[in-house]
C-alpha positions in Angstrom: 21.7 40.2 29.4 23.6 42.5 27.1 26.1 42.0 24.3 25.8 44.9 21.8 27.3 44.6 18.3 27.4 47.1 15.5 24.9 46.5 12.6 25.1 49.8 10.8 27.0 53.1 11.1 25.6 53.7 14.6 23.0 51.0 15.3 23.8 48.6 18.0 21.9 45.2 18.3 21.9 42.9 21.3 23.0 39.3 20.6 22.6 36.9 23.5 24.2 33.4 23.3 24.0 30.4 25.6 25.2 26.8 25.2 27.9 25.2 23.1 26.4 22.6 20.8 27.5 21.9 17.3 24.3 23.3 15.9 23.2 26.9 16.4 19.6 27.7 17.0 18.6 31.4 16.4 15.4 32.6 18.1 13.7 35.5 16.4 11.1 37.2 18.6 7.5 38.1 18.1 6.4 41.7 17.6 6.7 44.2 20.5 8.6 42.0 22.9 10.1 44.3 25.6 13.0 41.9 26.3 13.4 38.9 24.0 16.4 37.7 26.0 14.2 37.2 29.0 10.9 36.3 27.3 12.5 33.4 25.4 14.8 32.4 28.3 12.5 29.5 29.2 12.8 28.0 25.8 16.6 28.8 25.4 17.4 27.2 28.8 15.8 23.9 27.7 17.8 23.8 24.5 21.2 25.1 25.7 22.4 21.7 27.1 22.5 20.3 23.5 22.8 23.4 21.2 24.2 26.9 21.0 21.1 29.1 21.4 21.1 32.7 20.2 18.4 35.2 21.0 18.4 38.3 18.8 16.9 41.5 19.9 15.9 43.6 16.9 16.7 47.3 16.8 14.2 49.0 19.2 13.8 45.8 21.3 15.3 44.9 24.7 18.8 46.4 25.0 19.2 47.1 21.3 19.3 50.7 20.3 16.5 52.3 18.3 16.9 53.2 14.6 15.6 55.6 12.0 16.2 53.0 9.3 13.1 51.9 7.5 11.7 48.6 8.9 11.6 46.8 5.5 12.1 43.0 5.1 15.5 43.5 3.5 16.8 45.9 6.1 15.7 43.6 9.0 17.2 40.5 7.3 20.5 42.3 6.7 20.5 43.4 10.3 20.1 39.8 11.5 23.0 38.8 9.2 25.2 41.7 10.4 24.5 41.0 14.1 25.4 37.3 13.8 28.5 38.1 11.8 29.7 40.8 14.2 29.0 38.5 17.2 31.2 35.9 15.4 28.4 33.3 15.4 28.8 31.2 12.3 26.1 29.3 10.4 24.3 27.6 9.1 21.6 28.3 11.6 18.4 26.6 12.7 16.0 29.6 12.6 13.2 29.6 15.1 11.0 32.6 14.3 8.0 33.4 16.4 4.9 35.2 15.1 5.8 38.2 12.9 9.4 37.0 12.6 8.2 34.3 10.2 8.3 36.7 7.3 11.7 38.0 8.4 13.1 34.4 8.5 11.7 33.9 4.9 13.4 37.0 3.6 16.6 36.0 5.4 16.5 32.6 3.8 16.0 34.1 0.4 18.9 36.5 0.8 21.3 34.1 2.7 20.2 30.6 1.7 23.5 29.0 2.7 23.2 30.4 6.2 19.9 28.5 7.0 19.9 24.8 7.6 16.3 24.5 8.9 13.3 26.7 9.9 11.1 25.8 12.8 8.4 28.5 13.0 6.2 29.0 16.0 2.7 30.4 15.4 4.0 32.4 12.5 2.5 35.1 10.5 1.5 33.5 7.2 2.2 36.0 4.4 -0.2 34.2 2.0 -3.0 35.1 4.4 -2.7 38.7 3.1 -4.9 37.5 0.2 -7.8 37.7 2.7 -9.3 41.2 3.2 -10.3 40.3 6.8 -6.6 39.5 7.6 -5.5 42.8 6.2 -8.1 44.5 8.3 -6.7 42.6 11.4 -3.2 43.9 10.6 -4.5 47.5 10.3 -6.3 47.1 13.6 -3.0 45.9 15.2 -1.2 48.9 13.7 -3.9 51.3 15.1 -3.8 49.7 18.6 0.0 49.9 18.6 0.1 53.6 17.9 -2.5 54.3 20.6 -0.7 52.1 23.1 2.7 53.8 22.4 1.2 57.2 23.2 -0.4 55.9 26.4 2.9 54.4 27.5 4.3 57.8 28.3 2.3 57.5 31.5 4.2 54.4 32.6 0.9 52.5 32.6 2.5 49.2 31.3 4.9 49.0 34.2 2.1 49.5 36.7 0.0 46.9 34.9 2.9 44.4 35.2 2.3 44.5 39.0 -1.5 44.7 39.0 -2.0 42.0 36.4 1.2 40.1 35.9 -0.5 37.5 33.8 -0.9 40.0 30.9 2.9 39.9 30.4 3.1 36.2 31.4 5.1 37.1 34.5 3.0 34.6 36.4 4.5 31.9 34.2 8.0 33.3 34.8 7.5 33.2 38.5 6.6 29.5 38.4 9.5 28.5 36.1 12.7 27.6 37.9 14.9 29.0 35.1 13.9 32.5 36.0 15.5 34.3 39.0 14.0 37.1 41.0 16.5 39.4 39.3 15.3 38.3 35.9 11.7 39.3 36.8 12.8 42.6 38.2 14.8 43.3 35.0 11.9 42.2 32.9 9.6 44.8 34.6 12.3 47.4 34.0 12.3 46.6 30.3 8.5 46.8 30.2 8.8 50.3 31.8 11.4 51.6 29.5 10.9 49.6 26.2 7.1 49.1 25.8 6.3 49.8 22.1 9.2 51.9 21.2 9.2 54.3 18.2 11.1 51.7 16.2 8.5 49.0 17.0 5.8 51.4 15.8 7.7 52.0 12.6 7.9 48.2 12.2 4.2 47.5 12.7 3.4 50.3 10.3 5.3 48.3 7.7 3.8 44.9 8.6 1.2 44.9 5.8 3.6 45.8 3.0 6.2 43.4 4.4 3.7 40.5 4.6 2.3 41.2 1.1 5.9 41.2 -0.3 6.2 37.6 0.8 2.7 36.4 -0.1 3.9 34.0 -2.8 6.8 32.6 -0.8 7.3 28.8 -1.0 9.9 27.0 1.1 12.7 25.5 -1.0 12.3 21.8 -1.6 15.7 21.0 0.1 15.0 23.0 3.3 13.6 21.1 6.3 10.7 23.1 7.7 8.3 22.7 10.6 5.4 25.1 11.1 4.3 24.8 14.8 0.8 26.2 15.2 -1.0 26.8 18.5 -4.4 25.2 19.1 -5.8 28.7 20.0 -4.8 30.1 16.6 -6.1 27.0 14.8 -9.5 27.4 16.5 -9.6 31.1 15.8 -9.1 30.7 12.1 -11.4 27.7 11.8 -14.1 29.9 13.2 -13.2 32.7 10.7 -13.5 30.2 7.8 -16.8 28.9 9.1 -18.1 32.5 9.1 -16.9 32.9 5.5 -14.3 35.5 6.5 -11.4 33.3 5.2 -11.3 30.9 2.3 -8.9 28.6 4.2 -8.0 28.1 7.8 -4.6 28.6 9.5 -3.3 25.1 9.0 -4.3 25.2 5.3 -2.4 28.4 4.7 0.7 26.9 6.5 0.6 23.8 4.4 0.2 25.9 1.2 3.8 27.2 1.6 5.4 23.7 1.9 7.0 22.2 -1.2 8.4 18.9 0.0 6.3 16.9 2.5 9.2 14.5 3.0 11.1 17.1 5.1 8.4 19.8 5.7 5.4 19.5 7.9 2.9 21.3 10.2 2.4 20.4 13.8 -0.4 21.6 16.2 0.4 22.2 19.8 -1.9 22.9 22.7 -1.7 26.5 23.9 -2.0 30.1 22.9 0.2 32.2 20.6 2.8 32.5 23.3 3.9 28.9 23.2 7.6 29.6 24.0 6.5 30.9 27.4 3.4 28.9 28.1 4.5 25.5 26.8 8.4 25.7 26.6 8.9 22.0 27.5 6.9 20.7 24.5 8.3 23.3 22.1 11.9 22.5 23.2 11.3 18.7 22.6 9.7 19.4 19.2 12.7 21.4 18.2 15.2 18.8 19.4 13.4 16.0 17.6 13.2 17.9 14.4 16.9 19.0 14.5 18.0 15.4 15.1 15.7 14.0 12.4 17.0 16.4 9.7 
């Protein structure tokens, strides 16, 4: 599970790689994932026969060490670049950011445009939604909940919860997927016990509003193939918000607003919740394969 590389003076970041294809897919995890290597294994295993698949564990995630470095967009993008370079994984890369990592992928693309061949985002945080006061309120609520949860975690409650209600951590899905071994699940529970909402994660979520606002005017370059994959659950949530006049646009409209070339950029809706890489890995893998082949 572990291959630590140096990304700063002392910081060590975990870079997991599987497969040997000519194209390299880099999976960037959602916020607060205790073990990205294991959580995204279902998706990675379905892609690794045709591509080299890399799962990055941000500082403070999984086996990566924690850091006191500010969790700004530039710092995180530079850490992604350093980790891939130190692990001797050359680009250009197909970036597959999930959730909050959408804004990190955007900043990485801005700083290192030659390193990115495509972006396939999964239920991504849309920075242009920060123009909505209700969305900013949701971000602040997430920040508050994360701070409270991180304090509660000193009791080891999350580890206990992983046994009492495994579905909360999608362990029930893992147990039914043949790619996961019993050792994987044991290790995943260990990571929940030791890495649930670390101090680095809390620092990151405290910066999420300013980071998202910084990218609010981002538009994908016209020459960059892009696919925004949106879950049906998120689509329905924001349609309801728009209906109740909390948002001027819905989730799909905000996703499309960032596209600059509809010949090579699109939005696709997939049945499921915001954890599509775990709940619908077969369809997500097929979508990624089709898009990579097409462009």
